[in-house]
N, C-alpha and C positions, 0 to 999 in steps of 0.2 A: 232585430237588434235589441239586446237587453241592456238596460241602463243599470249601472252599479251605483247604489246610493249609500251615503254615509249615514248610518243609523247609530245614535248614541242615546244612552239613558241619562237623564238629567236629575231624576228623583225616583226613589223607590220606597213604598210604604208596605211593610210586611203585614199580611193578614192571612194566617193559615186556617182555612176552613174547607173541608173536603179536598178537592183537587186544587183549590185556589191557594196560591202562595203569597200573592200581594198585587199591588197596582203600581205601574210605572208610568213616568212621563218620558216619552220617546221623541227625540228630535231628529228630523230628516233634513240634513244641511242643505242639499240641493233644492229642496222645495221650500226651504225657510219655514218649516212646519213643525210644530210641537203638538203631539197627541197626548192628552192627559188621560189618566184612568185606563190604560191598557192593562187588561187582566192577564196575569201570568199564572200558569197552571203546571202541575206535575201530577202524573198518574202514579199509582203505587208501583207499577212496573218500571218507572223511571222516565217514561215519555214526558217531554216538556213541550208546552206550546203557549202562544200568546193569542189573546182574543181582543179584537177592536172594541172600543166602548159601545154600549148599547143602552137602551132606555126601557123602563118598565112599560108594558102595555096597560092602558087605563080604561076602565069602563066609563059609561056616560056620566057617572057621578064623581069621577076622578080617582076612584079606588083601584089599586093595582089588580089586574086579572090574575087568577091562579089556575093552575092546571089540576088534573084529577088527583095528583099527589100533594096538592096544597102549595106548590112552589110558584113563585111569581114568574109570569111569562114576560119575555123581553123581545123587543124588536130591534133590528139592525139599524144603525145610523150610517154605516159605511160598508161597502162590499167590494172585494177584489174581483177582477175579471176572470180569474182562473184559480184552481186549487194550487197550481204551481207557484203563482205569485203570492198567494196566501201563505203557503208553506215557507217560501223564501223570507217573507216579512217576519213570520213567526220565529224562524231560526235567527234572523238578524236581531230581533228583540231579545231573545234569550241570551245571545252572546253579549249584547250591550248591557243587559241587566247584570250578568256575571262580571263584566268588566267594571261596572259601577259599584256593585256590592257582591263580592265573592261568596258571602254567607247567605245570600238571598234564599237558597233552597234548604237551608238548615232549619229544622223545626224549632230548635232552641233560639234562633235569631229573633223570631216573632214574639217570644215569651217575654 
């Protein structure tokens, strides 16, 4: 049995950087849960997706760890049970962001 959840966007902060479009606050009514800082992305080819919040990995001195390319490494805070659930959440977030702010994916909107 699959539960249908009501997903709405309550805030959106644009920040265009590489594939990142911005950060959204997402409310799931049935869970009475708001998730802040959901990253919203768009690839050049038009693919869009949402990413749950994560946190930077820190070394023993509290400095963020970096990979070979110099980018900060992040660890997951939350994880879905399957790719299908993750994809459904991502689609629901994108739809909710567009309902909240139709210009969210416009590059000029963040300027």
